[in-house]
C-alpha positions as CSV (number, residue, x, y, z in Angstrom):
1,M,-42.8,-14.2,30.6
2,T,-45.1,-14.2,27.6
3,Q,-46.2,-10.7,26.5
4,V,-49.9,-10.2,26.1
5,V,-51.0,-8.1,23.1
6,K,-54.5,-6.7,23.3
7,F,-56.4,-6.8,20.0
8,G,-59.4,-5.2,18.5
9,V,-61.1,-6.9,15.6
10,I,-62.8,-4.9,12.9
11,G,-64.8,-7.2,10.7
12,C,-66.2,-10.1,12.6
13,G,-67.0,-12.5,9.7
14,L,-65.3,-15.8,8.9
15,M,-61.7,-14.7,9.3
16,G,-62.4,-12.6,12.4
17,R,-63.9,-15.7,14.0
18,E,-61.0,-17.8,12.9
19,F,-58.6,-15.4,14.6
20,A,-60.8,-15.7,17.8
21,S,-60.4,-19.5,17.6
22,T,-56.6,-19.1,17.1
23,A,-56.3,-16.8,20.1
24,A,-58.4,-19.1,22.3
25,R,-56.2,-22.1,21.7
26,W,-52.8,-20.2,22.0
27,L,-51.8,-22.8,24.6
28,H,-51.4,-25.1,21.7
29,L,-48.1,-23.4,21.0
30,T,-45.2,-24.3,23.3
31,D,-42.8,-21.4,23.0
32,T,-43.9,-18.0,22.0
33,K,-42.8,-14.5,22.9
34,A,-46.4,-13.1,22.9
35,R,-50.0,-14.1,22.8
36,P,-53.1,-12.2,21.5
37,E,-56.1,-11.3,23.7
38,I,-59.2,-9.9,21.9
39,V,-60.7,-7.1,24.0
40,A,-62.8,-5.2,21.4
41,V,-64.8,-6.0,18.3
42,C,-66.6,-4.0,15.7
43,D,-69.0,-4.9,12.9
44,L,-72.2,-3.5,11.4
45,N,-73.9,-6.9,11.8
46,P,-75.0,-7.4,15.4
47,A,-75.3,-11.2,14.9
48,L,-71.5,-11.3,14.3
49,T,-70.5,-9.2,17.3
50,D,-73.0,-11.2,19.4
51,W,-71.0,-14.3,18.6
52,F,-67.8,-12.7,19.9
53,D,-69.7,-11.4,23.0
54,A,-71.0,-14.9,23.7
55,N,-67.8,-16.9,23.0
56,V,-64.8,-14.6,23.7
57,P,-64.9,-13.7,27.5
58,T,-62.0,-11.2,27.2
59,V,-64.1,-8.9,25.0
60,S,-65.1,-5.8,26.9
61,Q,-66.1,-3.5,24.0
62,V,-68.7,-4.3,21.3
63,T,-69.4,-1.6,18.8
64,D,-70.6,-0.8,15.2
65,D,-68.3,2.2,15.0
66,Y,-64.7,1.3,14.2
67,K,-63.5,4.8,15.3
68,A,-64.9,4.0,18.8
69,L,-62.8,0.9,18.8
70,L,-59.7,2.9,17.7
71,A,-60.3,5.4,20.5
72,N,-60.1,2.5,23.1
73,P,-56.7,2.9,24.8
74,E,-56.7,-0.7,25.8
75,V,-56.4,-1.8,22.2
76,E,-52.8,-2.2,21.1
77,A,-53.2,-3.9,17.7
78,V,-56.0,-4.3,15.2
79,Y,-56.9,-7.2,12.9
80,C,-58.9,-5.6,10.1
81,A,-60.9,-8.1,8.0
82,V,-63.3,-5.9,6.0
83,P,-64.2,-5.8,2.2
84,H,-61.6,-4.5,-0.1
85,N,-63.2,-1.1,-0.8
86,L,-62.8,-0.2,2.9
87,H,-59.1,-0.8,3.2
88,A,-57.9,2.7,2.0
89,Q,-60.0,4.4,4.6
90,M,-59.6,2.1,7.6
91,Y,-56.0,1.1,7.4
92,P,-54.6,4.6,7.6
93,D,-57.1,5.4,10.4
94,I,-55.9,2.4,12.4
95,L,-52.3,3.6,12.1
96,A,-53.1,7.2,12.9
97,A,-54.7,5.9,16.1
98,G,-51.3,4.3,17.0
99,K,-52.3,0.7,16.6
100,H,-50.3,-2.1,15.1
101,L,-52.1,-3.4,12.0
102,F,-52.6,-6.9,10.7
103,G,-54.7,-6.3,7.5
104,E,-56.4,-8.5,5.0
105,K,-55.4,-8.9,1.4
106,P,-55.3,-7.3,-1.1
107,F,-54.3,-4.3,1.1
108,G,-56.4,-1.9,-0.9
109,I,-59.0,-2.5,-3.6
110,D,-56.5,-1.6,-6.3
111,A,-53.0,-0.1,-6.8
112,E,-54.3,3.5,-6.3
113,A,-55.9,2.5,-2.9
114,N,-52.7,0.7,-1.9
115,A,-50.8,3.9,-2.7
116,T,-52.9,5.9,-0.3
117,I,-52.2,3.4,2.5
118,Q,-48.5,3.3,2.1
119,P,-47.7,6.9,3.3
120,A,-49.6,6.1,6.5
121,I,-47.3,3.2,7.0
122,S,-44.2,5.2,6.4
123,A,-45.5,7.9,8.8
124,H,-45.6,5.3,11.6
125,P,-42.3,3.3,11.5
126,E,-42.9,2.4,15.2
127,L,-45.9,0.3,14.3
128,L,-45.8,-3.3,12.8
129,V,-47.8,-3.7,9.7
130,R,-48.4,-7.0,8.0
131,C,-50.8,-8.6,5.6
132,S,-52.6,-12.0,5.8
133,S,-51.3,-15.0,3.9
134,E,-51.4,-18.3,5.7
135,M,-50.8,-21.1,3.2
136,P,-47.0,-20.9,3.0
137,F,-46.9,-21.9,6.7
138,Y,-47.8,-25.5,5.8
139,P,-44.8,-27.7,6.6
140,G,-44.7,-29.0,3.0
141,A,-44.7,-25.4,1.7
142,Q,-41.8,-24.6,4.0
143,K,-39.9,-27.5,2.6
144,V,-40.2,-26.2,-0.9
145,I,-39.3,-22.7,0.2
146,N,-36.2,-23.8,2.1
147,L,-35.0,-25.8,-0.9
148,A,-35.5,-22.8,-3.1
149,R,-33.5,-20.7,-0.6
150,S,-30.7,-23.2,-0.5
151,G,-29.4,-22.3,-3.9
152,E,-29.4,-26.0,-5.0
153,L,-32.1,-25.7,-7.7
154,G,-29.6,-24.9,-10.4
155,A,-31.1,-22.8,-13.2
156,I,-34.8,-22.3,-12.7
157,I,-36.9,-23.7,-15.5
158,E,-40.4,-22.6,-14.3
159,V,-42.3,-21.7,-11.1
160,E,-46.0,-22.2,-10.7
161,A,-48.2,-21.0,-7.8
162,A,-51.9,-21.7,-7.7
163,F,-55.0,-21.2,-5.5
164,L,-58.0,-23.0,-6.8
165,H,-61.7,-23.0,-5.7
166,S,-64.7,-24.7,-7.2
167,S,-67.6,-23.2,-5.3
168,D,-68.5,-20.8,-8.1
169,M,-69.1,-23.7,-10.5
170,N,-72.7,-23.4,-9.4
171,P,-74.4,-20.7,-11.5
172,N,-77.2,-20.5,-8.9
173,K,-74.9,-19.6,-6.1
174,A,-76.1,-16.2,-4.8
175,I,-73.9,-13.2,-5.4
176,N,-71.9,-11.8,-2.5
177,W,-69.5,-8.9,-2.2
178,K,-66.6,-10.7,-3.7
179,R,-68.6,-10.8,-7.0
180,M,-69.3,-7.0,-6.9
181,V,-66.8,-4.8,-8.8
182,D,-67.5,-1.8,-6.6
183,V,-66.7,-3.7,-3.4
184,N,-64.2,-6.4,-4.5
185,G,-62.5,-4.4,-7.2
186,A,-61.8,-4.8,-10.9
187,Y,-59.2,-7.5,-10.2
188,G,-62.0,-10.0,-9.5
189,C,-60.6,-13.3,-8.4
190,M,-57.0,-11.9,-8.5
191,G,-57.8,-9.4,-5.8
192,D,-58.9,-12.0,-3.2
193,L,-56.5,-14.8,-4.2
194,G,-53.5,-12.9,-5.7
195,M,-51.6,-12.5,-2.5
196,H,-51.8,-16.2,-1.8
197,V,-50.0,-17.0,-5.1
198,L,-47.5,-14.1,-5.0
199,H,-46.4,-14.3,-1.3
200,V,-43.7,-16.9,-1.9
201,P,-42.4,-15.8,-5.3
202,L,-42.1,-12.2,-4.0
203,R,-40.4,-13.4,-0.8
204,L,-37.9,-15.4,-2.9
205,G,-37.1,-12.4,-5.1
206,W,-39.0,-13.7,-8.2
207,R,-40.6,-10.5,-9.4
208,P,-41.9,-10.7,-12.9
209,S,-40.7,-7.9,-15.2
210,S,-43.7,-8.4,-17.6
211,V,-46.9,-10.4,-17.6
212,S,-49.6,-11.7,-19.9
213,A,-52.9,-12.9,-18.6
214,A,-55.9,-15.0,-19.6
215,L,-59.0,-13.7,-17.7
216,V,-62.3,-15.7,-17.7
217,N,-65.8,-14.7,-16.6
218,R,-68.0,-17.7,-17.1
219,F,-71.2,-16.4,-15.4
220,H,-72.2,-12.9,-16.2
221,T,-75.2,-12.9,-13.9
222,R,-76.1,-14.5,-10.6
223,P,-79.1,-14.6,-8.3
224,D,-79.1,-12.0,-5.5
225,G,-80.8,-14.3,-2.9
226,K,-84.0,-12.2,-3.1
227,G,-85.5,-13.7,-6.2
228,N,-83.8,-11.5,-8.7
229,T,-80.9,-11.9,-11.2
230,V,-78.2,-9.3,-11.1
231,P,-75.0,-8.6,-13.1
232,C,-71.9,-10.3,-12.0
233,G,-68.9,-8.5,-13.6
234,T,-65.9,-9.8,-11.7
235,W,-63.4,-12.2,-13.2
236,D,-63.9,-15.9,-12.2
237,N,-60.5,-17.2,-13.2
238,A,-57.1,-15.7,-14.0
239,T,-54.0,-17.4,-15.3
240,I,-51.1,-15.0,-15.3
241,T,-47.8,-15.8,-17.0
242,G,-44.9,-13.6,-16.0
243,H,-41.3,-13.4,-17.1
244,V,-38.7,-13.3,-14.3
245,D,-35.3,-12.1,-15.3
246,D,-32.3,-13.9,-13.9
247,A,-28.6,-14.5,-14.7
248,D,-29.6,-17.6,-16.7
249,G,-31.9,-15.8,-19.1
250,G,-35.1,-15.8,-17.1
251,F,-38.0,-18.1,-16.5
252,P,-41.8,-18.2,-16.6
253,L,-43.8,-17.6,-13.4
254,V,-47.3,-19.0,-13.8
255,L,-49.9,-17.7,-11.3
256,K,-53.4,-19.2,-11.2
257,T,-56.3,-17.7,-9.2
258,W,-59.3,-19.7,-10.1
259,R,-62.8,-19.6,-8.5
260,I,-64.1,-22.1,-11.0
261,A,-61.7,-25.0,-10.7
262,P,-63.6,-28.3,-11.2
263,G,-63.0,-30.7,-8.3
264,H,-61.0,-28.3,-6.1
265,S,-62.3,-27.2,-2.7
266,N,-59.5,-25.0,-1.5
267,T,-56.2,-26.0,-3.1
268,W,-53.0,-24.0,-2.8
269,S,-49.9,-25.4,-4.6
270,L,-46.4,-24.4,-5.3
271,R,-44.2,-26.1,-8.0
272,V,-40.5,-25.1,-8.6
273,L,-38.6,-26.8,-11.4
274,G,-34.8,-26.5,-11.7
275,T,-32.0,-28.1,-13.6
276,R,-30.6,-29.7,-10.5
277,K,-33.5,-30.0,-8.1
278,S,-37.3,-29.6,-8.3
279,A,-40.0,-29.5,-5.7
280,Y,-43.8,-29.5,-5.3
281,F,-46.4,-29.1,-2.6
282,S,-50.2,-29.0,-2.7
283,T,-52.7,-28.8,0.1
284,Q,-54.6,-31.6,-1.7
285,N,-52.0,-33.8,-0.1
286,P,-51.1,-31.8,3.0
287,R,-49.0,-34.5,4.6
288,Q,-46.6,-34.8,1.6
289,W,-44.1,-32.8,-0.3
290,Q,-42.3,-34.0,-3.5
291,W,-38.8,-33.3,-4.7
292,M,-36.4,-34.5,-7.4
293,D,-32.6,-34.5,-7.5
294,Y,-31.0,-34.7,-10.9
295,D,-27.3,-35.4,-11.4
296,G,-27.3,-36.8,-14.9
297,G,-28.9,-40.1,-14.0
298,A,-32.6,-41.2,-13.6
299,Q,-35.2,-38.5,-13.1
300,V,-37.2,-39.8,-10.1
301,W,-39.6,-37.8,-8.0
302,Q,-39.4,-38.7,-4.3
303,V,-42.2,-38.3,-1.8
304,E,-41.9,-37.7,1.9
305,D,-44.7,-37.9,4.5
306,L,-44.6,-35.0,6.9
307,G,-46.3,-34.5,10.2
308,F,-46.6,-31.6,12.6
309,Q,-43.1,-30.1,11.9
310,T,-43.8,-26.4,12.2
311,L,-42.0,-23.1,12.5
312,F,-43.4,-22.5,15.9
313,P,-43.4,-25.6,18.1
314,A,-46.7,-27.0,19.3
315,I,-48.0,-29.7,21.7
316,T,-49.1,-31.9,18.8
317,G,-46.9,-34.9,18.2
318,A,-44.7,-34.8,15.1
319,I,-46.4,-37.8,13.5
320,F,-49.9,-36.1,13.3
321,E,-51.6,-34.1,10.6
322,F,-51.3,-30.3,10.0
323,G,-54.4,-28.4,8.7
324,F,-55.7,-25.0,7.8
325,P,-56.4,-23.8,11.4
326,D,-52.8,-24.7,12.2
327,A,-51.5,-22.7,9.3
328,L,-53.5,-19.7,10.5
329,Q,-52.1,-20.1,14.0
330,Q,-48.5,-20.3,12.7
331,M,-49.1,-17.1,10.7
332,W,-50.4,-15.3,13.8
333,A,-47.5,-16.7,15.8
334,A,-45.1,-15.1,13.2
335,F,-46.9,-11.7,13.6
336,L,-46.9,-11.8,17.4
337,D,-43.3,-12.9,17.4
338,E,-42.3,-9.8,15.4
339,L,-44.4,-7.6,17.7
340,A,-42.4,-8.9,20.6
341,G,-39.1,-8.2,18.9
342,G,-38.5,-11.6,17.3
343,D,-37.6,-12.6,13.7
344,A,-40.8,-14.7,13.1
345,H,-38.5,-17.8,13.1
346,G,-37.2,-16.8,9.7
347,F,-40.5,-16.4,7.8
348,H,-42.5,-13.3,8.5
349,C,-45.9,-12.4,7.2
350,V,-46.5,-10.4,4.1
351,T,-44.8,-6.9,4.3
352,P,-46.2,-3.6,3.0
353,Q,-43.6,-3.7,0.2
354,E,-44.7,-7.2,-0.9
355,A,-48.3,-6.0,-0.8
356,A,-47.4,-3.1,-3.1
357,D,-45.4,-5.4,-5.4
358,H,-48.3,-7.7,-5.7
359,H,-50.5,-4.8,-6.7
360,A,-48.0,-3.9,-9.4
361,V,-48.3,-7.5,-10.8
362,L,-52.1,-7.6,-10.6
363,S,-52.5,-4.2,-12.2
364,A,-50.3,-5.2,-15.1
365,A,-52.1,-8.5,-15.4
366,L,-55.6,-6.8,-15.4
367,K,-54.4,-4.6,-18.3
368,A,-52.8,-7.4,-20.1
369,G,-55.8,-9.7,-19.8
370,T,-58.4,-7.1,-20.8
371,Q,-56.3,-5.8,-23.8
372,R,-54.7,-9.2,-24.7
373,T,-51.2,-7.7,-24.5
374,V,-48.0,-8.3,-22.7
375,E,-47.5,-5.6,-20.1
376,P,-44.4,-4.4,-18.1
377,V,-44.7,-4.5,-14.4
378,T,-43.8,-1.2,-12.7
379,Y,-42.8,-1.6,-9.1
380,T,-42.6,1.3,-6.6
381,G,-40.5,1.5,-3.5
382,L,-41.9,2.6,-0.1
């Protein structure tokens, strides 16, 4: 019998609503150990909680006080999707209340904030704690990951992971909290997009020992939506180049987190180049992945069309397309599977250690980019 896990949602914006949609269509999955049921919601904006109240019939508590939600004995797990500056306060409070936690990236506004969250996690080993990152759940991404895990790449030549947006190309786009240093953090674009590009490299053990970074801030002011122009001090684009040590002498790891990427809507990509095999996937062509085998002959990239071939089986036929809402549902299925004692079908969501490691990389990249140096990356164990 499928276990029902009752959730509270703190932060009812875009991703909170996406979770509600995912939970509402859980019947799309054909074989899961557990399913989510949203019973409580919290946000300071009543328009957002009203949406849940109107569209999610299982919700029995609507509040603007997250501590009232945490005091609700019916809530077993919490999805916390709030701005970065609130993570260090709310995440430990959630754990202290005895709730499982699915948190949003970057899991603390900076490395110091992340370090205040980690002891709360260690104090509650009975609770499952994971961080959001859905893009690696695309079938094409899983193909690249599985090839990398196979040991058939040979010596790695280079790895590149990128997440590219173009919405900030418009200088008249009104500023929001992701453009405010005190709310988003000094990482700028790296804070919001860094986990996306580091999830797979860290999972595969490709931890850079040093990094350099090129940081770009193209628009220093933006309209505030009220007729004024205000400072915009966050980084728009970051290109991080790290060195990963290995037995073959090491290789470059290139990480791109761009909010000004001409022509890109929401592109996530992963390229792995090896001396025997190489592979590539991009959400620009979500049905396809590419790979190359090299045995001394011709160097020919091959392309395979993929359908709905997912970690967690679904009712959709294998010939049909996979999209962003499906990636989100696969991510949530992995989290719920772990909650119910499973192994997430071999690919779990981002762990607290991986979140800490990604802060180590971003902190070094921020220093390297602002000082134009090459900086060592200092990792800390939990």
